[in-house]
PyMOL Python script that loads the backbone (N, CA, C, O; Angstrom):
from pymol import cmd

cmd.read_pdbstr("""\
ATOM      1  N   MET A   1       0.905  -1.087  -0.066  1.00  0.00           N
ATOM      2  CA  MET A   1      -0.026  -0.066   0.036  1.00  0.00           C
ATOM      3  C   MET A   1       0.954   1.241   0.044  1.00  0.00           C
ATOM      4  O   MET A   1       1.858   1.402   0.864  1.00  0.00           O
ATOM      5  N   THR A   2       0.649   2.073  -0.923  1.00  0.00           N
ATOM      6  CA  THR A   2       1.408   3.452  -0.891  1.00  0.00           C
ATOM      7  C   THR A   2       1.065   4.358   0.120  1.00  0.00           C
ATOM      8  O   THR A   2       0.007   4.161   0.717  1.00  0.00           O
ATOM      9  N   SER A   3       1.802   5.361   0.437  1.00  0.00           N
ATOM     10  CA  SER A   3       1.659   6.239   1.448  1.00  0.00           C
ATOM     11  C   SER A   3       0.357   7.008   1.279  1.00  0.00           C
ATOM     12  O   SER A   3      -0.357   7.240   2.255  1.00  0.00           O
ATOM     13  N   ILE A   4       0.026   7.425  -0.013  1.00  0.00           N
ATOM     14  CA  ILE A   4      -1.205   7.988  -0.333  1.00  0.00           C
ATOM     15  C   ILE A   4      -2.364   7.112  -0.080  1.00  0.00           C
ATOM     16  O   ILE A   4      -3.352   7.632   0.439  1.00  0.00           O
ATOM     17  N   GLU A   5      -2.383   5.915  -0.358  1.00  0.00           N
ATOM     18  CA  GLU A   5      -3.345   4.930  -0.050  1.00  0.00           C
ATOM     19  C   GLU A   5      -3.590   4.942   1.547  1.00  0.00           C
ATOM     20  O   GLU A   5      -4.727   5.052   2.005  1.00  0.00           O
ATOM     21  N   THR A   6      -2.576   4.836   2.269  1.00  0.00           N
ATOM     22  CA  THR A   6      -2.604   4.708   3.676  1.00  0.00           C
ATOM     23  C   THR A   6      -3.281   6.096   4.226  1.00  0.00           C
ATOM     24  O   THR A   6      -4.109   6.086   5.137  1.00  0.00           O
ATOM     25  N   THR A   7      -2.878   7.178   3.633  1.00  0.00           N
ATOM     26  CA  THR A   7      -3.361   8.453   4.211  1.00  0.00           C
ATOM     27  C   THR A   7      -4.872   8.500   3.959  1.00  0.00           C
ATOM     28  O   THR A   7      -5.648   8.888   4.833  1.00  0.00           O
ATOM     29  N   MET A   8      -5.299   8.070   2.665  1.00  0.00           N
ATOM     30  CA  MET A   8      -6.688   8.047   2.376  1.00  0.00           C
ATOM     31  C   MET A   8      -7.584   7.118   3.386  1.00  0.00           C
ATOM     32  O   MET A   8      -8.692   7.397   3.843  1.00  0.00           O
ATOM     33  N   LYS A   9      -6.849   6.006   3.597  1.00  0.00           N
ATOM     34  CA  LYS A   9      -7.548   5.042   4.542  1.00  0.00           C
ATOM     35  C   LYS A   9      -7.696   5.665   5.965  1.00  0.00           C
ATOM     36  O   LYS A   9      -8.728   5.560   6.627  1.00  0.00           O
ATOM     37  N   ILE A  10      -6.581   6.319   6.375  1.00  0.00           N
ATOM     38  CA  ILE A  10      -6.737   6.916   7.656  1.00  0.00           C
ATOM     39  C   ILE A  10      -7.705   8.006   7.822  1.00  0.00           C
ATOM     40  O   ILE A  10      -8.346   8.196   8.856  1.00  0.00           O
ATOM     41  N   GLU A  11      -7.786   8.759   6.684  1.00  0.00           N
ATOM     42  CA  GLU A  11      -8.874   9.866   6.657  1.00  0.00           C
ATOM     43  C   GLU A  11     -10.280   9.357   6.667  1.00  0.00           C
ATOM     44  O   GLU A  11     -11.152   9.929   7.321  1.00  0.00           O
ATOM     45  N   ARG A  12     -10.527   8.215   5.904  1.00  0.00           N
ATOM     46  CA  ARG A  12     -11.758   7.524   5.963  1.00  0.00           C
ATOM     47  C   ARG A  12     -12.039   7.053   7.425  1.00  0.00           C
ATOM     48  O   ARG A  12     -13.105   7.292   7.993  1.00  0.00           O
ATOM     49  N   LEU A  13     -11.067   6.405   7.957  1.00  0.00           N
ATOM     50  CA  LEU A  13     -11.170   5.844   9.355  1.00  0.00           C
ATOM     51  C   LEU A  13     -11.518   7.022  10.342  1.00  0.00           C
ATOM     52  O   LEU A  13     -12.466   6.875  11.113  1.00  0.00           O
ATOM     53  N   LYS A  14     -10.895   8.005  10.343  1.00  0.00           N
ATOM     54  CA  LYS A  14     -11.115   9.246  11.267  1.00  0.00           C
ATOM     55  C   LYS A  14     -12.583   9.685  10.964  1.00  0.00           C
ATOM     56  O   LYS A  14     -13.285   9.972  11.934  1.00  0.00           O
ATOM     57  N   ALA A  15     -13.101   9.762   9.735  1.00  0.00           N
ATOM     58  CA  ALA A  15     -14.413  10.221   9.354  1.00  0.00           C
ATOM     59  C   ALA A  15     -15.387   9.225   9.967  1.00  0.00           C
ATOM     60  O   ALA A  15     -16.441   9.650  10.442  1.00  0.00           O
ATOM     61  N   TYR A  16     -15.097   7.911   9.987  1.00  0.00           N
ATOM     62  CA  TYR A  16     -16.010   7.013  10.481  1.00  0.00           C
ATOM     63  C   TYR A  16     -16.065   7.185  11.948  1.00  0.00           C
ATOM     64  O   TYR A  16     -17.168   7.235  12.493  1.00  0.00           O
ATOM     65  N   TYR A  17     -14.965   7.280  12.646  1.00  0.00           N
ATOM     66  CA  TYR A  17     -14.967   7.569  14.050  1.00  0.00           C
ATOM     67  C   TYR A  17     -15.663   8.828  14.548  1.00  0.00           C
ATOM     68  O   TYR A  17     -16.349   8.867  15.570  1.00  0.00           O
ATOM     69  N   ASN A  18     -15.430   9.835  13.752  1.00  0.00           N
ATOM     70  CA  ASN A  18     -16.255  11.089  14.047  1.00  0.00           C
ATOM     71  C   ASN A  18     -17.611  10.948  14.006  1.00  0.00           C
ATOM     72  O   ASN A  18     -18.348  11.493  14.829  1.00  0.00           O
ATOM     73  N   GLY A  19     -18.081  10.113  12.923  1.00  0.00           N
ATOM     74  CA  GLY A  19     -19.578   9.719  12.855  1.00  0.00           C
ATOM     75  C   GLY A  19     -19.998   8.900  14.064  1.00  0.00           C
ATOM     76  O   GLY A  19     -21.117   9.079  14.545  1.00  0.00           O
ATOM     77  N   LEU A  20     -19.211   8.069  14.547  1.00  0.00           N
ATOM     78  CA  LEU A  20     -19.586   7.213  15.610  1.00  0.00           C
ATOM     79  C   LEU A  20     -19.688   8.126  16.988  1.00  0.00           C
ATOM     80  O   LEU A  20     -20.609   7.943  17.784  1.00  0.00           O
ATOM     81  N   ARG A  21     -18.796   8.993  17.172  1.00  0.00           N
ATOM     82  CA  ARG A  21     -18.864   9.943  18.204  1.00  0.00           C
ATOM     83  C   ARG A  21     -20.138  10.799  18.156  1.00  0.00           C
ATOM     84  O   ARG A  21     -20.826  10.985  19.160  1.00  0.00           O
ATOM     85  N   ASP A  22     -20.456  11.365  16.823  1.00  0.00           N
ATOM     86  CA  ASP A  22     -21.543  12.133  16.787  1.00  0.00           C
ATOM     87  C   ASP A  22     -22.872  11.382  17.137  1.00  0.00           C
ATOM     88  O   ASP A  22     -23.759  11.923  17.797  1.00  0.00           O
ATOM     89  N   GLY A  23     -22.954  10.163  16.678  1.00  0.00           N
ATOM     90  CA  GLY A  23     -24.081   9.262  16.983  1.00  0.00           C
ATOM     91  C   GLY A  23     -24.249   8.972  18.465  1.00  0.00           C
ATOM     92  O   GLY A  23     -25.351   9.021  19.012  1.00  0.00           O
ATOM     93  N   ILE A  24     -23.085   8.660  19.116  1.00  0.00           N
ATOM     94  CA  ILE A  24     -23.123   8.358  20.503  1.00  0.00           C
ATOM     95  C   ILE A  24     -23.617   9.569  21.319  1.00  0.00           C
ATOM     96  O   ILE A  24     -24.413   9.486  22.254  1.00  0.00           O
ATOM     97  N   GLN A  25     -23.081  10.649  20.880  1.00  0.00           N
ATOM     98  CA  GLN A  25     -23.448  11.937  21.670  1.00  0.00           C
ATOM     99  C   GLN A  25     -24.877  12.354  21.438  1.00  0.00           C
ATOM    100  O   GLN A  25     -25.555  12.910  22.302  1.00  0.00           O
ATOM    101  N   MET A  26     -25.319  12.047  20.173  1.00  0.00           N
ATOM    102  CA  MET A  26     -26.718  12.467  19.946  1.00  0.00           C
ATOM    103  C   MET A  26     -27.773  11.612  20.723  1.00  0.00           C
ATOM    104  O   MET A  26     -28.897  12.031  21.000  1.00  0.00           O
ATOM    105  N   TYR A  27     -27.289  10.348  21.052  1.00  0.00           N
ATOM    106  CA  TYR A  27     -28.363   9.549  21.659  1.00  0.00           C
ATOM    107  C   TYR A  27     -28.012   9.276  23.182  1.00  0.00           C
ATOM    108  O   TYR A  27     -28.585   8.410  23.843  1.00  0.00           O
ATOM    109  N   ALA A  28     -26.997  10.116  23.679  1.00  0.00           N
ATOM    110  CA  ALA A  28     -26.732   9.877  25.139  1.00  0.00           C
ATOM    111  C   ALA A  28     -27.820  10.649  25.823  1.00  0.00           C
ATOM    112  O   ALA A  28     -28.457  11.545  25.269  1.00  0.00           O
ATOM    113  N   HIS A  29     -28.011  10.222  27.142  1.00  0.00           N
ATOM    114  CA  HIS A  29     -29.030  10.701  27.990  1.00  0.00           C
ATOM    115  C   HIS A  29     -28.533  11.195  29.233  1.00  0.00           C
ATOM    116  O   HIS A  29     -27.520  10.709  29.736  1.00  0.00           O
ATOM    117  N   TRP A  30     -29.196  12.160  29.784  1.00  0.00           N
ATOM    118  CA  TRP A  30     -28.709  12.669  31.017  1.00  0.00           C
ATOM    119  C   TRP A  30     -29.483  12.053  32.273  1.00  0.00           C
ATOM    120  O   TRP A  30     -30.701  11.878  32.308  1.00  0.00           O
ATOM    121  N   LYS A  31     -28.656  11.775  33.214  1.00  0.00           N
ATOM    122  CA  LYS A  31     -29.073  11.224  34.505  1.00  0.00           C
ATOM    123  C   LYS A  31     -28.162  11.655  35.676  1.00  0.00           C
ATOM    124  O   LYS A  31     -26.954  11.421  35.680  1.00  0.00           O
ATOM    125  N   ASP A  32     -28.842  12.331  36.719  1.00  0.00           N
ATOM    126  CA  ASP A  32     -28.087  12.811  37.819  1.00  0.00           C
ATOM    127  C   ASP A  32     -26.841  13.675  37.538  1.00  0.00           C
ATOM    128  O   ASP A  32     -25.772  13.584  38.142  1.00  0.00           O
ATOM    129  N   GLY A  33     -27.127  14.511  36.552  1.00  0.00           N
ATOM    130  CA  GLY A  33     -26.089  15.424  36.135  1.00  0.00           C
ATOM    131  C   GLY A  33     -24.935  14.997  35.242  1.00  0.00           C
ATOM    132  O   GLY A  33     -24.014  15.760  34.952  1.00  0.00           O
ATOM    133  N   SER A  34     -25.034  13.698  34.806  1.00  0.00           N
ATOM    134  CA  SER A  34     -23.996  13.172  33.936  1.00  0.00           C
ATOM    135  C   SER A  34     -24.671  12.602  32.574  1.00  0.00           C
ATOM    136  O   SER A  34     -25.848  12.245  32.519  1.00  0.00           O
ATOM    137  N   GLN A  35     -23.894  12.570  31.639  1.00  0.00           N
ATOM    138  CA  GLN A  35     -24.465  11.989  30.370  1.00  0.00           C
ATOM    139  C   GLN A  35     -24.021  10.524  30.230  1.00  0.00           C
ATOM    140  O   GLN A  35     -22.841  10.200  30.366  1.00  0.00           O
ATOM    141  N   TYR A  36     -24.958   9.687  29.966  1.00  0.00           N
ATOM    142  CA  TYR A  36     -24.660   8.224  29.888  1.00  0.00           C
ATOM    143  C   TYR A  36     -24.948   7.718  28.488  1.00  0.00           C
ATOM    144  O   TYR A  36     -25.726   8.338  27.762  1.00  0.00           O
ATOM    145  N   VAL A  37     -24.333   6.590  28.081  1.00  0.00           N
ATOM    146  CA  VAL A  37     -24.478   6.004  26.879  1.00  0.00           C
ATOM    147  C   VAL A  37     -25.204   4.658  27.095  1.00  0.00           C
ATOM    148  O   VAL A  37     -24.800   3.857  27.938  1.00  0.00           O
ATOM    149  N   GLY A  38     -26.273   4.427  26.326  1.00  0.00           N
ATOM    150  CA  GLY A  38     -26.981   3.121  26.578  1.00  0.00           C
ATOM    151  C   GLY A  38     -27.468   2.782  27.894  1.00  0.00           C
ATOM    152  O   GLY A  38     -27.798   3.677  28.672  1.00  0.00           O
ATOM    153  N   THR A  39     -27.538   1.575  28.203  1.00  0.00           N
ATOM    154  CA  THR A  39     -28.057   1.092  29.433  1.00  0.00           C
ATOM    155  C   THR A  39     -27.185   0.450  30.345  1.00  0.00           C
ATOM    156  O   THR A  39     -27.607  -0.169  31.322  1.00  0.00           O
ATOM    157  N   THR A  40     -25.850   0.587  30.036  1.00  0.00           N
ATOM    158  CA  THR A  40     -24.903  -0.107  30.754  1.00  0.00           C
ATOM    159  C   THR A  40     -24.134   0.740  31.984  1.00  0.00           C
ATOM    160  O   THR A  40     -23.282   0.218  32.703  1.00  0.00           O
ATOM    161  N   GLY A  41     -24.540   2.012  32.093  1.00  0.00           N
ATOM    162  CA  GLY A  41     -24.060   2.855  33.011  1.00  0.00           C
ATOM    163  C   GLY A  41     -22.732   3.575  32.605  1.00  0.00           C
ATOM    164  O   GLY A  41     -22.087   4.213  33.437  1.00  0.00           O
ATOM    165  N   LYS A  42     -22.382   3.465  31.432  1.00  0.00           N
ATOM    166  CA  LYS A  42     -21.145   4.050  30.779  1.00  0.00           C
ATOM    167  C   LYS A  42     -21.411   5.397  30.511  1.00  0.00           C
ATOM    168  O   LYS A  42     -22.410   5.739  29.878  1.00  0.00           O
ATOM    169  N   THR A  43     -20.435   6.327  31.031  1.00  0.00           N
ATOM    170  CA  THR A  43     -20.616   7.854  30.776  1.00  0.00           C
ATOM    171  C   THR A  43     -20.154   8.058  29.320  1.00  0.00           C
ATOM    172  O   THR A  43     -19.481   7.239  28.694  1.00  0.00           O
ATOM    173  N   LEU A  44     -20.581   9.211  28.867  1.00  0.00           N
ATOM    174  CA  LEU A  44     -20.202   9.614  27.607  1.00  0.00           C
ATOM    175  C   LEU A  44     -18.733   9.794  27.511  1.00  0.00           C
ATOM    176  O   LEU A  44     -18.135   9.387  26.516  1.00  0.00           O
ATOM    177  N   SER A  45     -18.094  10.405  28.529  1.00  0.00           N
ATOM    178  CA  SER A  45     -16.790  10.744  28.587  1.00  0.00           C
ATOM    179  C   SER A  45     -15.924   9.396  28.426  1.00  0.00           C
ATOM    180  O   SER A  45     -14.986   9.336  27.630  1.00  0.00           O
ATOM    181  N   VAL A  46     -16.304   8.338  29.229  1.00  0.00           N
ATOM    182  CA  VAL A  46     -15.653   6.935  29.138  1.00  0.00           C
ATOM    183  C   VAL A  46     -15.821   6.445  27.794  1.00  0.00           C
ATOM    184  O   VAL A  46     -14.815   5.997  27.244  1.00  0.00           O
ATOM    185  N   ALA A  47     -16.950   6.451  27.147  1.00  0.00           N
ATOM    186  CA  ALA A  47     -17.213   5.965  25.869  1.00  0.00           C
ATOM    187  C   ALA A  47     -16.299   6.632  24.791  1.00  0.00           C
ATOM    188  O   ALA A  47     -15.805   5.963  23.883  1.00  0.00           O
ATOM    189  N   PHE A  48     -16.087   8.001  24.928  1.00  0.00           N
ATOM    190  CA  PHE A  48     -15.203   8.723  23.924  1.00  0.00           C
ATOM    191  C   PHE A  48     -13.797   8.375  24.199  1.00  0.00           C
ATOM    192  O   PHE A  48     -12.991   8.348  23.269  1.00  0.00           O
ATOM    193  N   VAL A  49     -13.450   8.110  25.391  1.00  0.00           N
ATOM    194  CA  VAL A  49     -12.026   7.673  25.706  1.00  0.00           C
ATOM    195  C   VAL A  49     -11.727   6.215  25.002  1.00  0.00           C
ATOM    196  O   VAL A  49     -10.655   5.967  24.452  1.00  0.00           O
ATOM    197  N   GLU A  50     -12.750   5.344  25.088  1.00  0.00           N
ATOM    198  CA  GLU A  50     -12.532   4.076  24.566  1.00  0.00           C
ATOM    199  C   GLU A  50     -12.501   4.069  23.007  1.00  0.00           C
ATOM    200  O   GLU A  50     -11.761   3.325  22.364  1.00  0.00           O
ATOM    201  N   LEU A  51     -13.344   4.933  22.474  1.00  0.00           N
ATOM    202  CA  LEU A  51     -13.391   5.169  20.991  1.00  0.00           C
ATOM    203  C   LEU A  51     -12.039   5.726  20.549  1.00  0.00           C
ATOM    204  O   LEU A  51     -11.433   5.231  19.598  1.00  0.00           O
ATOM    205  N   ASN A  52     -11.567   6.775  21.259  1.00  0.00           N
ATOM    206  CA  ASN A  52     -10.291   7.410  20.746  1.00  0.00           C
ATOM    207  C   ASN A  52      -9.165   6.322  20.909  1.00  0.00           C
ATOM    208  O   ASN A  52      -8.301   6.239  20.036  1.00  0.00           O
ATOM    209  N   LYS A  53      -9.150   5.548  21.918  1.00  0.00           N
ATOM    210  CA  LYS A  53      -8.063   4.426  21.865  1.00  0.00           C
ATOM    211  C   LYS A  53      -8.276   3.466  20.807  1.00  0.00           C
ATOM    212  O   LYS A  53      -7.295   3.116  20.150  1.00  0.00           O
ATOM    213  N   GLU A  54      -9.366   3.013  20.559  1.00  0.00           N
ATOM    214  CA  GLU A  54      -9.597   2.079  19.413  1.00  0.00           C
ATOM    215  C   GLU A  54      -9.252   2.792  18.078  1.00  0.00           C
ATOM    216  O   GLU A  54      -8.679   2.118  17.221  1.00  0.00           O
ATOM    217  N   GLU A  55      -9.541   4.069  17.824  1.00  0.00           N
ATOM    218  CA  GLU A  55      -9.152   4.763  16.656  1.00  0.00           C
ATOM    219  C   GLU A  55      -7.723   4.756  16.517  1.00  0.00           C
ATOM    220  O   GLU A  55      -7.253   4.344  15.456  1.00  0.00           O
ATOM    221  N   GLU A  56      -6.870   5.202  17.549  1.00  0.00           N
ATOM    222  CA  GLU A  56      -5.567   5.342  17.518  1.00  0.00           C
ATOM    223  C   GLU A  56      -4.903   3.957  17.279  1.00  0.00           C
ATOM    224  O   GLU A  56      -3.854   3.875  16.640  1.00  0.00           O
ATOM    225  N   LYS A  57      -5.535   2.854  17.809  1.00  0.00           N
ATOM    226  CA  LYS A  57      -4.817   1.490  17.549  1.00  0.00           C
ATOM    227  C   LYS A  57      -5.066   1.160  16.169  1.00  0.00           C
ATOM    228  O   LYS A  57      -4.191   0.528  15.577  1.00  0.00           O
ATOM    229  N   ARG A  58      -6.216   1.515  15.507  1.00  0.00           N
ATOM    230  CA  ARG A  58      -6.497   1.082  14.070  1.00  0.00           C
ATOM    231  C   ARG A  58      -5.442   1.963  13.246  1.00  0.00           C
ATOM    232  O   ARG A  58      -4.743   1.418  12.392  1.00  0.00           O
ATOM    233  N   ILE A  59      -5.350   3.189  13.487  1.00  0.00           N
ATOM    234  CA  ILE A  59      -4.480   4.050  12.757  1.00  0.00           C
ATOM    235  C   ILE A  59      -3.065   3.547  12.828  1.00  0.00           C
ATOM    236  O   ILE A  59      -2.405   3.478  11.791  1.00  0.00           O
ATOM    237  N   ALA A  60      -2.551   3.186  14.005  1.00  0.00           N
ATOM    238  CA  ALA A  60      -1.233   2.779  14.137  1.00  0.00           C
ATOM    239  C   ALA A  60      -1.036   1.358  13.383  1.00  0.00           C
ATOM    240  O   ALA A  60       0.067   1.074  12.915  1.00  0.00           O
ATOM    241  N   GLU A  61      -2.061   0.536  13.288  1.00  0.00           N
ATOM    242  CA  GLU A  61      -2.067  -0.642  12.575  1.00  0.00           C
ATOM    243  C   GLU A  61      -1.907  -0.357  11.093  1.00  0.00           C
ATOM    244  O   GLU A  61      -1.099  -1.011  10.434  1.00  0.00           O
ATOM    245  N   LEU A  62      -2.627   0.570  10.561  1.00  0.00           N
ATOM    246  CA  LEU A  62      -2.491   0.934   9.128  1.00  0.00           C
ATOM    247  C   LEU A  62      -1.078   1.568   8.907  1.00  0.00           C
ATOM    248  O   LEU A  62      -0.463   1.318   7.870  1.00  0.00           O
ATOM    249  N   GLN A  63      -0.602   2.316   9.790  1.00  0.00           N
ATOM    250  CA  GLN A  63       0.668   2.907   9.584  1.00  0.00           C
ATOM    251  C   GLN A  63       1.888   1.942   9.716  1.00  0.00           C
ATOM    252  O   GLN A  63       2.931   2.151   9.097  1.00  0.00           O
ATOM    253  N   ASP A  64       1.710   0.862  10.560  1.00  0.00           N
ATOM    254  CA  ASP A  64       2.670  -0.244  10.614  1.00  0.00           C
ATOM    255  C   ASP A  64       2.602  -1.074   9.327  1.00  0.00           C
ATOM    256  O   ASP A  64       3.630  -1.461   8.772  1.00  0.00           O
ATOM    257  N   GLU A  65       1.352  -1.347   8.853  1.00  0.00           N
ATOM    258  CA  GLU A  65       1.236  -2.121   7.662  1.00  0.00           C
ATOM    259  C   GLU A  65       1.931  -1.379   6.543  1.00  0.00           C
ATOM    260  O   GLU A  65       2.572  -2.092   5.771  1.00  0.00           O
ATOM    261  N   THR A  66       1.922  -0.185   6.335  1.00  0.00           N
ATOM    262  CA  THR A  66       2.617   0.463   5.331  1.00  0.00           C
ATOM    263  C   THR A  66       4.205   0.467   5.543  1.00  0.00           C
ATOM    264  O   THR A  66       4.923   0.322   4.553  1.00  0.00           O
ATOM    265  N   LYS A  67       4.732   0.621   6.731  1.00  0.00           N
ATOM    266  CA  LYS A  67       6.052   0.612   6.899  1.00  0.00           C
ATOM    267  C   LYS A  67       6.712  -0.895   6.785  1.00  0.00           C
ATOM    268  O   LYS A  67       7.903  -1.027   6.502  1.00  0.00           O
ATOM    269  N   ASN A  68       5.897  -1.953   7.014  1.00  0.00           N
ATOM    270  CA  ASN A  68       6.465  -3.182   6.846  1.00  0.00           C
ATOM    271  C   ASN A  68       6.374  -3.840   5.368  1.00  0.00           C
ATOM    272  O   ASN A  68       6.645  -5.022   5.158  1.00  0.00           O
ATOM    273  N   ARG A  69       5.999  -3.019   4.473  1.00  0.00           N
ATOM    274  CA  ARG A  69       5.930  -3.411   3.152  1.00  0.00           C
ATOM    275  C   ARG A  69       7.127  -2.926   2.395  1.00  0.00           C
ATOM    276  O   ARG A  69       7.244  -3.179   1.196  1.00  0.00           O
TER     277      ARG A  69
END
""", "prot")
cmd.dss("prot")
cmd.show_as("cartoon", "prot")
cmd.util.cbc("prot")
cmd.orient("prot")
């Protein structure tokens, strides 16, 4: 994969995660002064931290894939 292809994949991946964050925030609900996601008791801020880590991991994998070729 060329560096241009990698850059394009990374940009698409970032757009995907931005959409996920928007959707999660749109449907988060307020309870006791905090925003929660779904019914598991996970706060919006924790959900965002987890998404950010997952996004960073996937970007690193794409970059490593390019370096190893």
